[in-house]
PyMOL Python script that loads the backbone (N, CA, C, O; Angstrom):
from pymol import cmd

cmd.read_pdbstr("""\
ATOM      1  N   MET A   1      86.797 -59.193  98.175  1.00  0.00           N
ATOM      2  CA  MET A   1      87.302 -57.872  98.475  1.00  0.00           C
ATOM      3  C   MET A   1      88.824 -57.921  98.465  1.00  0.00           C
ATOM      4  O   MET A   1      89.441 -58.871  98.946  1.00  0.00           O
ATOM      5  N   ARG A   2      89.398 -56.888  97.915  1.00  0.00           N
ATOM      6  CA  ARG A   2      90.856 -56.792  97.910  1.00  0.00           C
ATOM      7  C   ARG A   2      91.285 -55.858  99.033  1.00  0.00           C
ATOM      8  O   ARG A   2      90.715 -54.786  99.234  1.00  0.00           O
ATOM      9  N   PHE A   3      92.302 -56.298  99.753  1.00  0.00           N
ATOM     10  CA  PHE A   3      92.841 -55.523 100.857  1.00  0.00           C
ATOM     11  C   PHE A   3      94.317 -55.284 100.643  1.00  0.00           C
ATOM     12  O   PHE A   3      95.026 -56.135 100.107  1.00  0.00           O
ATOM     13  N   LEU A   4      94.774 -54.123 101.064  1.00  0.00           N
ATOM     14  CA  LEU A   4      96.187 -53.827 101.171  1.00  0.00           C
ATOM     15  C   LEU A   4      96.528 -54.044 102.638  1.00  0.00           C
ATOM     16  O   LEU A   4      95.873 -53.489 103.520  1.00  0.00           O
ATOM     17  N   ILE A   5      97.540 -54.840 102.896  1.00  0.00           N
ATOM     18  CA  ILE A   5      97.980 -55.077 104.271  1.00  0.00           C
ATOM     19  C   ILE A   5      99.328 -54.381 104.442  1.00  0.00           C
ATOM     20  O   ILE A   5     100.300 -54.707 103.762  1.00  0.00           O
ATOM     21  N   LYS A   6      99.368 -53.424 105.353  1.00  0.00           N
ATOM     22  CA  LYS A   6     100.594 -52.686 105.654  1.00  0.00           C
ATOM     23  C   LYS A   6     101.273 -53.346 106.845  1.00  0.00           C
ATOM     24  O   LYS A   6     100.646 -53.578 107.879  1.00  0.00           O
ATOM     25  N   ILE A   7     102.562 -53.649 106.691  1.00  0.00           N
ATOM     26  CA  ILE A   7     103.304 -54.346 107.733  1.00  0.00           C
ATOM     27  C   ILE A   7     104.596 -53.586 108.009  1.00  0.00           C
ATOM     28  O   ILE A   7     105.459 -53.477 107.138  1.00  0.00           O
ATOM     29  N   ASP A   8     104.722 -53.066 109.214  1.00  0.00           N
ATOM     30  CA  ASP A   8     105.963 -52.405 109.620  1.00  0.00           C
ATOM     31  C   ASP A   8     106.926 -53.486 110.105  1.00  0.00           C
ATOM     32  O   ASP A   8     106.684 -54.138 111.121  1.00  0.00           O
ATOM     33  N   ILE A   9     108.007 -53.664 109.372  1.00  0.00           N
ATOM     34  CA  ILE A   9     108.981 -54.702 109.706  1.00  0.00           C
ATOM     35  C   ILE A   9     109.869 -54.170 110.840  1.00  0.00           C
ATOM     36  O   ILE A   9     110.429 -53.080 110.729  1.00  0.00           O
ATOM     37  N   PRO A  10     109.995 -54.938 111.927  1.00  0.00           N
ATOM     38  CA  PRO A  10     110.839 -54.478 113.039  1.00  0.00           C
ATOM     39  C   PRO A  10     112.307 -54.335 112.603  1.00  0.00           C
ATOM     40  O   PRO A  10     112.765 -55.010 111.681  1.00  0.00           O
ATOM     41  N   ALA A  11     113.012 -53.458 113.275  1.00  0.00           N
ATOM     42  CA  ALA A  11     114.434 -53.268 113.000  1.00  0.00           C
ATOM     43  C   ALA A  11     115.225 -54.484 113.472  1.00  0.00           C
ATOM     44  O   ALA A  11     114.790 -55.219 114.358  1.00  0.00           O
ATOM     45  N   ARG A  12     116.377 -54.679 112.872  1.00  0.00           N
ATOM     46  CA  ARG A  12     117.254 -55.773 113.321  1.00  0.00           C
ATOM     47  C   ARG A  12     117.583 -55.559 114.799  1.00  0.00           C
ATOM     48  O   ARG A  12     117.797 -54.434 115.250  1.00  0.00           O
ATOM     49  N   GLY A  13     117.617 -56.657 115.528  1.00  0.00           N
ATOM     50  CA  GLY A  13     117.882 -56.592 116.954  1.00  0.00           C
ATOM     51  C   GLY A  13     116.625 -56.451 117.805  1.00  0.00           C
ATOM     52  O   GLY A  13     116.687 -56.578 119.028  1.00  0.00           O
ATOM     53  N   LYS A  14     115.490 -56.189 117.170  1.00  0.00           N
ATOM     54  CA  LYS A  14     114.224 -56.031 117.902  1.00  0.00           C
ATOM     55  C   LYS A  14     113.306 -57.237 117.730  1.00  0.00           C
ATOM     56  O   LYS A  14     112.308 -57.364 118.439  1.00  0.00           O
ATOM     57  N   CYS A  15     113.640 -58.124 116.790  1.00  0.00           N
ATOM     58  CA  CYS A  15     112.796 -59.285 116.505  1.00  0.00           C
ATOM     59  C   CYS A  15     113.699 -60.424 116.041  1.00  0.00           C
ATOM     60  O   CYS A  15     114.475 -60.269 115.099  1.00  0.00           O
ATOM     61  N   ALA A  16     113.589 -61.562 116.709  1.00  0.00           N
ATOM     62  CA  ALA A  16     114.448 -62.703 116.374  1.00  0.00           C
ATOM     63  C   ALA A  16     114.257 -63.148 114.926  1.00  0.00           C
ATOM     64  O   ALA A  16     115.220 -63.545 114.270  1.00  0.00           O
ATOM     65  N   ALA A  17     113.029 -63.086 114.425  1.00  0.00           N
ATOM     66  CA  ALA A  17     112.768 -63.521 113.049  1.00  0.00           C
ATOM     67  C   ALA A  17     113.522 -62.659 112.049  1.00  0.00           C
ATOM     68  O   ALA A  17     114.041 -63.170 111.057  1.00  0.00           O
ATOM     69  N   VAL A  18     113.586 -61.365 112.300  1.00  0.00           N
ATOM     70  CA  VAL A  18     114.277 -60.447 111.386  1.00  0.00           C
ATOM     71  C   VAL A  18     115.784 -60.700 111.414  1.00  0.00           C
ATOM     72  O   VAL A  18     116.462 -60.515 110.404  1.00  0.00           O
ATOM     73  N   ASP A  19     116.305 -61.118 112.556  1.00  0.00           N
ATOM     74  CA  ASP A  19     117.736 -61.383 112.695  1.00  0.00           C
ATOM     75  C   ASP A  19     118.146 -62.725 112.095  1.00  0.00           C
ATOM     76  O   ASP A  19     119.336 -62.971 111.897  1.00  0.00           O
ATOM     77  N   ALA A  20     117.190 -63.587 111.805  1.00  0.00           N
ATOM     78  CA  ALA A  20     117.503 -64.913 111.261  1.00  0.00           C
ATOM     79  C   ALA A  20     118.106 -64.779 109.857  1.00  0.00           C
ATOM     80  O   ALA A  20     117.707 -63.906 109.087  1.00  0.00           O
ATOM     81  N   PRO A  21     119.066 -65.647 109.532  1.00  0.00           N
ATOM     82  CA  PRO A  21     119.716 -65.548 108.219  1.00  0.00           C
ATOM     83  C   PRO A  21     118.777 -65.804 107.042  1.00  0.00           C
ATOM     84  O   PRO A  21     119.024 -65.325 105.935  1.00  0.00           O
ATOM     85  N   ASP A  22     117.709 -66.552 107.273  1.00  0.00           N
ATOM     86  CA  ASP A  22     116.765 -66.851 106.182  1.00  0.00           C
ATOM     87  C   ASP A  22     115.488 -66.005 106.280  1.00  0.00           C
ATOM     88  O   ASP A  22     114.424 -66.428 105.827  1.00  0.00           O
ATOM     89  N   PHE A  23     115.599 -64.809 106.875  1.00  0.00           N
ATOM     90  CA  PHE A  23     114.420 -63.979 107.104  1.00  0.00           C
ATOM     91  C   PHE A  23     113.660 -63.671 105.820  1.00  0.00           C
ATOM     92  O   PHE A  23     112.439 -63.819 105.781  1.00  0.00           O
ATOM     93  N   GLU A  24     114.350 -63.251 104.781  1.00  0.00           N
ATOM     94  CA  GLU A  24     113.664 -62.879 103.536  1.00  0.00           C
ATOM     95  C   GLU A  24     112.906 -64.069 102.952  1.00  0.00           C
ATOM     96  O   GLU A  24     111.793 -63.903 102.452  1.00  0.00           O
ATOM     97  N   ASN A  25     113.487 -65.257 103.007  1.00  0.00           N
ATOM     98  CA  ASN A  25     112.789 -66.464 102.525  1.00  0.00           C
ATOM     99  C   ASN A  25     111.571 -66.765 103.382  1.00  0.00           C
ATOM    100  O   ASN A  25     110.512 -67.120 102.863  1.00  0.00           O
ATOM    101  N   GLU A  26     111.719 -66.624 104.690  1.00  0.00           N
ATOM    102  CA  GLU A  26     110.600 -66.870 105.609  1.00  0.00           C
ATOM    103  C   GLU A  26     109.477 -65.860 105.376  1.00  0.00           C
ATOM    104  O   GLU A  26     108.299 -66.216 105.422  1.00  0.00           O
ATOM    105  N   LEU A  27     109.837 -64.618 105.128  1.00  0.00           N
ATOM    106  CA  LEU A  27     108.847 -63.584 104.857  1.00  0.00           C
ATOM    107  C   LEU A  27     108.114 -63.871 103.543  1.00  0.00           C
ATOM    108  O   LEU A  27     106.901 -63.680 103.454  1.00  0.00           O
ATOM    109  N   THR A  28     108.833 -64.322 102.546  1.00  0.00           N
ATOM    110  CA  THR A  28     108.209 -64.700 101.271  1.00  0.00           C
ATOM    111  C   THR A  28     107.231 -65.847 101.478  1.00  0.00           C
ATOM    112  O   THR A  28     106.127 -65.820 100.934  1.00  0.00           O
ATOM    113  N   ARG A  29     107.619 -66.854 102.256  1.00  0.00           N
ATOM    114  CA  ARG A  29     106.711 -67.976 102.551  1.00  0.00           C
ATOM    115  C   ARG A  29     105.453 -67.487 103.276  1.00  0.00           C
ATOM    116  O   ARG A  29     104.346 -67.948 102.997  1.00  0.00           O
ATOM    117  N   LEU A  30     105.640 -66.550 104.207  1.00  0.00           N
ATOM    118  CA  LEU A  30     104.499 -65.997 104.934  1.00  0.00           C
ATOM    119  C   LEU A  30     103.557 -65.279 103.979  1.00  0.00           C
ATOM    120  O   LEU A  30     102.345 -65.485 104.036  1.00  0.00           O
ATOM    121  N   TYR A  31     104.094 -64.445 103.109  1.00  0.00           N
ATOM    122  CA  TYR A  31     103.263 -63.698 102.165  1.00  0.00           C
ATOM    123  C   TYR A  31     102.510 -64.643 101.236  1.00  0.00           C
ATOM    124  O   TYR A  31     101.346 -64.402 100.917  1.00  0.00           O
ATOM    125  N   LEU A  32     103.156 -65.702 100.808  1.00  0.00           N
ATOM    126  CA  LEU A  32     102.461 -66.689  99.968  1.00  0.00           C
ATOM    127  C   LEU A  32     101.375 -67.416 100.766  1.00  0.00           C
ATOM    128  O   LEU A  32     100.306 -67.713 100.234  1.00  0.00           O
ATOM    129  N   ALA A  33     101.651 -67.699 102.036  1.00  0.00           N
ATOM    130  CA  ALA A  33     100.678 -68.402 102.884  1.00  0.00           C
ATOM    131  C   ALA A  33      99.422 -67.568 103.129  1.00  0.00           C
ATOM    132  O   ALA A  33      98.330 -68.123 103.252  1.00  0.00           O
ATOM    133  N   VAL A  34      99.560 -66.247 103.201  1.00  0.00           N
ATOM    134  CA  VAL A  34      98.385 -65.407 103.422  1.00  0.00           C
ATOM    135  C   VAL A  34      97.705 -65.055 102.097  1.00  0.00           C
ATOM    136  O   VAL A  34      96.674 -64.382 102.084  1.00  0.00           O
ATOM    137  N   GLY A  35      98.286 -65.510 100.984  1.00  0.00           N
ATOM    138  CA  GLY A  35      97.651 -65.307  99.684  1.00  0.00           C
ATOM    139  C   GLY A  35      97.986 -63.984  99.012  1.00  0.00           C
ATOM    140  O   GLY A  35      97.167 -63.436  98.275  1.00  0.00           O
ATOM    141  N   ALA A  36      99.183 -63.470  99.263  1.00  0.00           N
ATOM    142  CA  ALA A  36      99.574 -62.195  98.658  1.00  0.00           C
ATOM    143  C   ALA A  36      99.598 -62.303  97.139  1.00  0.00           C
ATOM    144  O   ALA A  36     100.201 -63.215  96.574  1.00  0.00           O
ATOM    145  N   GLN A  37      98.932 -61.355  96.494  1.00  0.00           N
ATOM    146  CA  GLN A  37      98.955 -61.292  95.035  1.00  0.00           C
ATOM    147  C   GLN A  37     100.112 -60.430  94.560  1.00  0.00           C
ATOM    148  O   GLN A  37     100.597 -60.596  93.441  1.00  0.00           O
ATOM    149  N   SER A  38     100.550 -59.517  95.400  1.00  0.00           N
ATOM    150  CA  SER A  38     101.716 -58.680  95.107  1.00  0.00           C
ATOM    151  C   SER A  38     102.277 -58.171  96.428  1.00  0.00           C
ATOM    152  O   SER A  38     101.580 -58.134  97.442  1.00  0.00           O
ATOM    153  N   ALA A  39     103.532 -57.783  96.399  1.00  0.00           N
ATOM    154  CA  ALA A  39     104.192 -57.276  97.598  1.00  0.00           C
ATOM    155  C   ALA A  39     105.113 -56.125  97.207  1.00  0.00           C
ATOM    156  O   ALA A  39     105.767 -56.156  96.164  1.00  0.00           O
ATOM    157  N   TYR A  40     105.147 -55.122  98.057  1.00  0.00           N
ATOM    158  CA  TYR A  40     105.963 -53.938  97.821  1.00  0.00           C
ATOM    159  C   TYR A  40     106.713 -53.609  99.101  1.00  0.00           C
ATOM    160  O   TYR A  40     106.175 -53.756 100.199  1.00  0.00           O
ATOM    161  N   THR A  41     107.950 -53.167  98.960  1.00  0.00           N
ATOM    162  CA  THR A  41     108.760 -52.787 100.107  1.00  0.00           C
ATOM    163  C   THR A  41     109.164 -51.330  99.978  1.00  0.00           C
ATOM    164  O   THR A  41     109.528 -50.862  98.900  1.00  0.00           O
ATOM    165  N   ARG A  42     109.093 -50.624 101.095  1.00  0.00           N
ATOM    166  CA  ARG A  42     109.527 -49.227 101.134  1.00  0.00           C
ATOM    167  C   ARG A  42     110.427 -49.053 102.340  1.00  0.00           C
ATOM    168  O   ARG A  42     110.094 -49.484 103.444  1.00  0.00           O
ATOM    169  N   ILE A  43     111.557 -48.426 102.128  1.00  0.00           N
ATOM    170  CA  ILE A  43     112.476 -48.109 103.220  1.00  0.00           C
ATOM    171  C   ILE A  43     112.582 -46.599 103.280  1.00  0.00           C
ATOM    172  O   ILE A  43     112.979 -45.954 102.310  1.00  0.00           O
ATOM    173  N   ASN A  44     112.221 -46.032 104.439  1.00  0.00           N
ATOM    174  CA  ASN A  44     112.232 -44.567 104.543  1.00  0.00           C
ATOM    175  C   ASN A  44     113.643 -44.051 104.810  1.00  0.00           C
ATOM    176  O   ASN A  44     114.592 -44.831 104.889  1.00  0.00           O
ATOM    177  N   ASP A  45     113.773 -42.747 104.947  1.00  0.00           N
ATOM    178  CA  ASP A  45     115.081 -42.118 105.133  1.00  0.00           C
ATOM    179  C   ASP A  45     115.783 -42.562 106.414  1.00  0.00           C
ATOM    180  O   ASP A  45     117.010 -42.505 106.499  1.00  0.00           O
ATOM    181  N   ASN A  46     115.025 -42.998 107.396  1.00  0.00           N
ATOM    182  CA  ASN A  46     115.598 -43.457 108.662  1.00  0.00           C
ATOM    183  C   ASN A  46     115.957 -44.937 108.626  1.00  0.00           C
ATOM    184  O   ASN A  46     116.472 -45.470 109.608  1.00  0.00           O
ATOM    185  N   GLY A  47     115.695 -45.603 107.511  1.00  0.00           N
ATOM    186  CA  GLY A  47     115.997 -47.021 107.380  1.00  0.00           C
ATOM    187  C   GLY A  47     114.886 -47.946 107.830  1.00  0.00           C
ATOM    188  O   GLY A  47     115.049 -49.166 107.794  1.00  0.00           O
ATOM    189  N   ALA A  48     113.747 -47.386 108.259  1.00  0.00           N
ATOM    190  CA  ALA A  48     112.618 -48.213 108.684  1.00  0.00           C
ATOM    191  C   ALA A  48     111.954 -48.823 107.449  1.00  0.00           C
ATOM    192  O   ALA A  48     111.734 -48.140 106.449  1.00  0.00           O
ATOM    193  N   ARG A  49     111.642 -50.100 107.529  1.00  0.00           N
ATOM    194  CA  ARG A  49     111.056 -50.834 106.404  1.00  0.00           C
ATOM    195  C   ARG A  49     109.575 -51.069 106.629  1.00  0.00           C
ATOM    196  O   ARG A  49     109.153 -51.499 107.703  1.00  0.00           O
ATOM    197  N   THR A  50     108.797 -50.782 105.603  1.00  0.00           N
ATOM    198  CA  THR A  50     107.372 -51.073 105.608  1.00  0.00           C
ATOM    199  C   THR A  50     107.058 -51.864 104.342  1.00  0.00           C
ATOM    200  O   THR A  50     107.402 -51.448 103.236  1.00  0.00           O
ATOM    201  N   ASP A  51     106.406 -52.999 104.517  1.00  0.00           N
ATOM    202  CA  ASP A  51     105.959 -53.801 103.381  1.00  0.00           C
ATOM    203  C   ASP A  51     104.467 -53.629 103.225  1.00  0.00           C
ATOM    204  O   ASP A  51     103.746 -53.410 104.199  1.00  0.00           O
ATOM    205  N   ALA A  52     104.011 -53.729 101.998  1.00  0.00           N
ATOM    206  CA  ALA A  52     102.580 -53.699 101.699  1.00  0.00           C
ATOM    207  C   ALA A  52     102.292 -54.864 100.772  1.00  0.00           C
ATOM    208  O   ALA A  52     102.974 -55.050  99.764  1.00  0.00           O
ATOM    209  N   ILE A  53     101.280 -55.646 101.115  1.00  0.00           N
ATOM    210  CA  ILE A  53     100.887 -56.758 100.259  1.00  0.00           C
ATOM    211  C   ILE A  53      99.410 -56.607  99.918  1.00  0.00           C
ATOM    212  O   ILE A  53      98.638 -56.036 100.688  1.00  0.00           O
ATOM    213  N   VAL A  54      99.034 -57.120  98.769  1.00  0.00           N
ATOM    214  CA  VAL A  54      97.643 -57.092  98.324  1.00  0.00           C
ATOM    215  C   VAL A  54      97.113 -58.511  98.392  1.00  0.00           C
ATOM    216  O   VAL A  54      97.728 -59.438  97.864  1.00  0.00           O
ATOM    217  N   VAL A  55      95.961 -58.680  99.051  1.00  0.00           N
ATOM    218  CA  VAL A  55      95.327 -59.989  99.159  1.00  0.00           C
ATOM    219  C   VAL A  55      93.859 -59.888  98.768  1.00  0.00           C
ATOM    220  O   VAL A  55      93.226 -58.845  98.932  1.00  0.00           O
ATOM    221  N   GLU A  56      93.342 -60.968  98.259  1.00  0.00           N
ATOM    222  CA  GLU A  56      91.917 -61.090  97.945  1.00  0.00           C
ATOM    223  C   GLU A  56      91.288 -61.859  99.097  1.00  0.00           C
ATOM    224  O   GLU A  56      91.714 -62.971  99.409  1.00  0.00           O
ATOM    225  N   ILE A  57      90.277 -61.274  99.728  1.00  0.00           N
ATOM    226  CA  ILE A  57      89.610 -61.920 100.858  1.00  0.00           C
ATOM    227  C   ILE A  57      88.117 -61.967 100.557  1.00  0.00           C
ATOM    228  O   ILE A  57      87.468 -60.934 100.395  1.00  0.00           O
ATOM    229  N   SER A  58      87.586 -63.183 100.486  1.00  0.00           N
ATOM    230  CA  SER A  58      86.176 -63.327 100.138  1.00  0.00           C
ATOM    231  C   SER A  58      85.263 -63.254 101.356  1.00  0.00           C
ATOM    232  O   SER A  58      84.074 -62.967 101.220  1.00  0.00           O
ATOM    233  N   ASP A  59      85.799 -63.507 102.531  1.00  0.00           N
ATOM    234  CA  ASP A  59      85.012 -63.516 103.761  1.00  0.00           C
ATOM    235  C   ASP A  59      85.813 -62.794 104.843  1.00  0.00           C
ATOM    236  O   ASP A  59      86.975 -63.129 105.071  1.00  0.00           O
ATOM    237  N   VAL A  60      85.220 -61.822 105.505  1.00  0.00           N
ATOM    238  CA  VAL A  60      85.953 -61.043 106.508  1.00  0.00           C
ATOM    239  C   VAL A  60      86.487 -61.905 107.648  1.00  0.00           C
ATOM    240  O   VAL A  60      87.389 -61.480 108.370  1.00  0.00           O
ATOM    241  N   ARG A  61      85.953 -63.086 107.816  1.00  0.00           N
ATOM    242  CA  ARG A  61      86.471 -63.982 108.856  1.00  0.00           C
ATOM    243  C   ARG A  61      87.886 -64.455 108.532  1.00  0.00           C
ATOM    244  O   ARG A  61      88.555 -65.018 109.398  1.00  0.00           O
ATOM    245  N   GLU A  62      88.352 -64.238 107.307  1.00  0.00           N
ATOM    246  CA  GLU A  62      89.716 -64.597 106.919  1.00  0.00           C
ATOM    247  C   GLU A  62      90.737 -63.594 107.441  1.00  0.00           C
ATOM    248  O   GLU A  62      91.929 -63.897 107.490  1.00  0.00           O
ATOM    249  N   LEU A  63      90.286 -62.403 107.833  1.00  0.00           N
ATOM    250  CA  LEU A  63      91.209 -61.360 108.281  1.00  0.00           C
ATOM    251  C   LEU A  63      91.993 -61.776 109.526  1.00  0.00           C
ATOM    252  O   LEU A  63      93.214 -61.629 109.570  1.00  0.00           O
ATOM    253  N   GLU A  64      91.302 -62.288 110.524  1.00  0.00           N
ATOM    254  CA  GLU A  64      91.967 -62.621 111.783  1.00  0.00           C
ATOM    255  C   GLU A  64      93.044 -63.692 111.621  1.00  0.00           C
ATOM    256  O   GLU A  64      94.149 -63.514 112.134  1.00  0.00           O
ATOM    257  N   PRO A  65      92.762 -64.809 110.921  1.00  0.00           N
ATOM    258  CA  PRO A  65      93.826 -65.807 110.760  1.00  0.00           C
ATOM    259  C   PRO A  65      95.047 -65.257 110.014  1.00  0.00           C
ATOM    260  O   PRO A  65      96.182 -65.601 110.345  1.00  0.00           O
ATOM    261  N   LYS A  66      94.818 -64.415 109.021  1.00  0.00           N
ATOM    262  CA  LYS A  66      95.939 -63.834 108.279  1.00  0.00           C
ATOM    263  C   LYS A  66      96.745 -62.902 109.189  1.00  0.00           C
ATOM    264  O   LYS A  66      97.976 -62.915 109.167  1.00  0.00           O
ATOM    265  N   ALA A  67      96.045 -62.102 109.983  1.00  0.00           N
ATOM    266  CA  ALA A  67      96.723 -61.197 110.916  1.00  0.00           C
ATOM    267  C   ALA A  67      97.540 -61.988 111.940  1.00  0.00           C
ATOM    268  O   ALA A  67      98.654 -61.596 112.288  1.00  0.00           O
ATOM    269  N   LYS A  68      96.987 -63.091 112.416  1.00  0.00           N
ATOM    270  CA  LYS A  68      97.696 -63.913 113.401  1.00  0.00           C
ATOM    271  C   LYS A  68      98.967 -64.513 112.825  1.00  0.00           C
ATOM    272  O   LYS A  68      99.970 -64.636 113.528  1.00  0.00           O
ATOM    273  N   MET A  69      98.936 -64.888 111.548  1.00  0.00           N
ATOM    274  CA  MET A  69     100.128 -65.441 110.906  1.00  0.00           C
ATOM    275  C   MET A  69     101.237 -64.395 110.855  1.00  0.00           C
ATOM    276  O   MET A  69     102.398 -64.697 111.133  1.00  0.00           O
ATOM    277  N   ILE A  70     100.877 -63.172 110.500  1.00  0.00           N
ATOM    278  CA  ILE A  70     101.861 -62.094 110.420  1.00  0.00           C
ATOM    279  C   ILE A  70     102.379 -61.750 111.817  1.00  0.00           C
ATOM    280  O   ILE A  70     103.585 -61.605 112.019  1.00  0.00           O
ATOM    281  N   PHE A  71     101.459 -61.622 112.783  1.00  0.00           N
ATOM    282  CA  PHE A  71     101.843 -61.304 114.155  1.00  0.00           C
ATOM    283  C   PHE A  71     102.729 -62.399 114.729  1.00  0.00           C
ATOM    284  O   PHE A  71     103.682 -62.123 115.457  1.00  0.00           O
ATOM    285  N   GLY A  72     102.405 -63.654 114.392  1.00  0.00           N
ATOM    286  CA  GLY A  72     103.169 -64.787 114.912  1.00  0.00           C
ATOM    287  C   GLY A  72     104.633 -64.752 114.509  1.00  0.00           C
ATOM    288  O   GLY A  72     105.500 -65.145 115.290  1.00  0.00           O
ATOM    289  N   LEU A  73     104.918 -64.288 113.305  1.00  0.00           N
ATOM    290  CA  LEU A  73     106.302 -64.231 112.852  1.00  0.00           C
ATOM    291  C   LEU A  73     106.999 -62.958 113.318  1.00  0.00           C
ATOM    292  O   LEU A  73     108.127 -63.008 113.809  1.00  0.00           O
ATOM    293  N   LEU A  74     106.338 -61.832 113.167  1.00  0.00           N
ATOM    294  CA  LEU A  74     107.006 -60.542 113.361  1.00  0.00           C
ATOM    295  C   LEU A  74     106.660 -59.827 114.662  1.00  0.00           C
ATOM    296  O   LEU A  74     107.343 -58.877 115.044  1.00  0.00           O
ATOM    297  N   ASN A  75     105.618 -60.267 115.341  1.00  0.00           N
ATOM    298  CA  ASN A  75     105.164 -59.629 116.573  1.00  0.00           C
ATOM    299  C   ASN A  75     104.786 -58.158 116.332  1.00  0.00           C
ATOM    300  O   ASN A  75     105.035 -57.297 117.176  1.00  0.00           O
ATOM    301  N   VAL A  76     104.183 -57.892 115.173  1.00  0.00           N
ATOM    302  CA  VAL A  76     103.673 -56.560 114.853  1.00  0.00           C
ATOM    303  C   VAL A  76     102.228 -56.691 114.401  1.00  0.00           C
ATOM    304  O   VAL A  76     101.820 -57.730 113.881  1.00  0.00           O
ATOM    305  N   ARG A  77     101.471 -55.647 114.600  1.00  0.00           N
ATOM    306  CA  ARG A  77     100.067 -55.653 114.203  1.00  0.00           C
ATOM    307  C   ARG A  77      99.962 -55.145 112.756  1.00  0.00           C
ATOM    308  O   ARG A  77     100.318 -54.001 112.471  1.00  0.00           O
ATOM    309  N   PRO A  78      99.472 -56.002 111.845  1.00  0.00           N
ATOM    310  CA  PRO A  78      99.297 -55.543 110.469  1.00  0.00           C
ATOM    311  C   PRO A  78      98.081 -54.630 110.361  1.00  0.00           C
ATOM    312  O   PRO A  78      97.140 -54.739 111.148  1.00  0.00           O
ATOM    313  N   VAL A  79      98.108 -53.737 109.391  1.00  0.00           N
ATOM    314  CA  VAL A  79      96.998 -52.822 109.151  1.00  0.00           C
ATOM    315  C   VAL A  79      96.337 -53.227 107.840  1.00  0.00           C
ATOM    316  O   VAL A  79      96.981 -53.262 106.791  1.00  0.00           O
ATOM    317  N   PHE A  80      95.043 -53.533 107.911  1.00  0.00           N
ATOM    318  CA  PHE A  80      94.280 -53.931 106.725  1.00  0.00           C
ATOM    319  C   PHE A  80      93.524 -52.712 106.203  1.00  0.00           C
ATOM    320  O   PHE A  80      92.807 -52.041 106.944  1.00  0.00           O
ATOM    321  N   MET A  81      93.702 -52.443 104.911  1.00  0.00           N
ATOM    322  CA  MET A  81      92.993 -51.332 104.286  1.00  0.00           C
ATOM    323  C   MET A  81      92.245 -51.858 103.071  1.00  0.00           C
ATOM    324  O   MET A  81      92.828 -52.518 102.211  1.00  0.00           O
ATOM    325  N   LEU A  82      90.974 -51.566 103.006  1.00  0.00           N
ATOM    326  CA  LEU A  82      90.157 -52.002 101.877  1.00  0.00           C
ATOM    327  C   LEU A  82      90.585 -51.244 100.636  1.00  0.00           C
ATOM    328  O   LEU A  82      90.715 -50.020 100.660  1.00  0.00           O
ATOM    329  N   GLU A  83      90.804 -51.968  99.559  1.00  0.00           N
ATOM    330  CA  GLU A  83      91.180 -51.323  98.303  1.00  0.00           C
ATOM    331  C   GLU A  83      89.977 -50.561  97.771  1.00  0.00           C
ATOM    332  O   GLU A  83      88.889 -51.123  97.647  1.00  0.00           O
ATOM    333  N   THR A  84      90.163 -49.303  97.462  1.00  0.00           N
ATOM    334  CA  THR A  84      89.039 -48.490  97.001  1.00  0.00           C
ATOM    335  C   THR A  84      89.115 -48.210  95.506  1.00  0.00           C
ATOM    336  O   THR A  84      88.136 -47.761  94.909  1.00  0.00           O
ATOM    337  N   ALA A  85      90.259 -48.468  94.901  1.00  0.00           N
ATOM    338  CA  ALA A  85      90.385 -48.263  93.457  1.00  0.00           C
ATOM    339  C   ALA A  85      89.869 -49.494  92.723  1.00  0.00           C
ATOM    340  O   ALA A  85      89.936 -50.610  93.238  1.00  0.00           O
ATOM    341  N   LYS A  86      89.358 -49.281  91.523  1.00  0.00           N
ATOM    342  CA  LYS A  86      88.916 -50.405  90.705  1.00  0.00           C
ATOM    343  C   LYS A  86      90.137 -51.156  90.190  1.00  0.00           C
ATOM    344  O   LYS A  86      91.205 -50.566  90.027  1.00  0.00           O
ATOM    345  N   LYS A  87      89.987 -52.450  89.932  1.00  0.00           N
ATOM    346  CA  LYS A  87      91.094 -53.254  89.418  1.00  0.00           C
ATOM    347  C   LYS A  87      91.659 -52.669  88.129  1.00  0.00           C
ATOM    348  O   LYS A  87      92.870 -52.699  87.910  1.00  0.00           O
ATOM    349  N   ASP A  88      90.781 -52.134  87.273  1.00  0.00           N
ATOM    350  CA  ASP A  88      91.230 -51.601  85.992  1.00  0.00           C
ATOM    351  C   ASP A  88      92.162 -50.403  86.154  1.00  0.00           C
ATOM    352  O   ASP A  88      92.943 -50.105  85.251  1.00  0.00           O
ATOM    353  N   ASP A  89      92.090 -49.716  87.288  1.00  0.00           N
ATOM    354  CA  ASP A  89      92.957 -48.560  87.504  1.00  0.00           C
ATOM    355  C   ASP A  89      94.431 -48.959  87.583  1.00  0.00           C
ATOM    356  O   ASP A  89      95.309 -48.141  87.308  1.00  0.00           O
ATOM    357  N   PHE A  90      94.705 -50.203  87.953  1.00  0.00           N
ATOM    358  CA  PHE A  90      96.067 -50.668  88.091  1.00  0.00           C
ATOM    359  C   PHE A  90      96.483 -51.608  86.973  1.00  0.00           C
ATOM    360  O   PHE A  90      97.634 -52.041  86.919  1.00  0.00           O
ATOM    361  N   GLY A  91      95.568 -51.923  86.095  1.00  0.00           N
ATOM    362  CA  GLY A  91      95.905 -52.788  84.967  1.00  0.00           C
ATOM    363  C   GLY A  91      95.882 -54.266  85.287  1.00  0.00           C
ATOM    364  O   GLY A  91      96.382 -55.067  84.497  1.00  0.00           O
ATOM    365  N   PHE A  92      95.316 -54.658  86.426  1.00  0.00           N
ATOM    366  CA  PHE A  92      95.191 -56.096  86.739  1.00  0.00           C
ATOM    367  C   PHE A  92      93.909 -56.361  87.440  1.00  0.00           C
ATOM    368  O   PHE A  92      93.620 -57.506  87.785  1.00  0.00           O
TER     369      PHE A  92
END
""", "prot")
cmd.dss("prot")
cmd.show_as("cartoon", "prot")
cmd.util.cbc("prot")
cmd.orient("prot")
């Protein structure tokens, strides 16, 4: 099953990990560790950042460990959404 994981990135000053100079590298390592096939970033008009990553999960028991990895770094609860579109709709 493919899932979209929505992650609200805390603002600077609200999370030590975000304030770290190597935050973007650490975030990339995290996304690779959870098996992200793609990642997208959106910054709204207020400057709030939301990332979305796509992961393939063969067993629902994989959800909790992946969520814990994200929570462990950012102290935010990720939102898992089951992909409802067919793979062919996106060309991959």
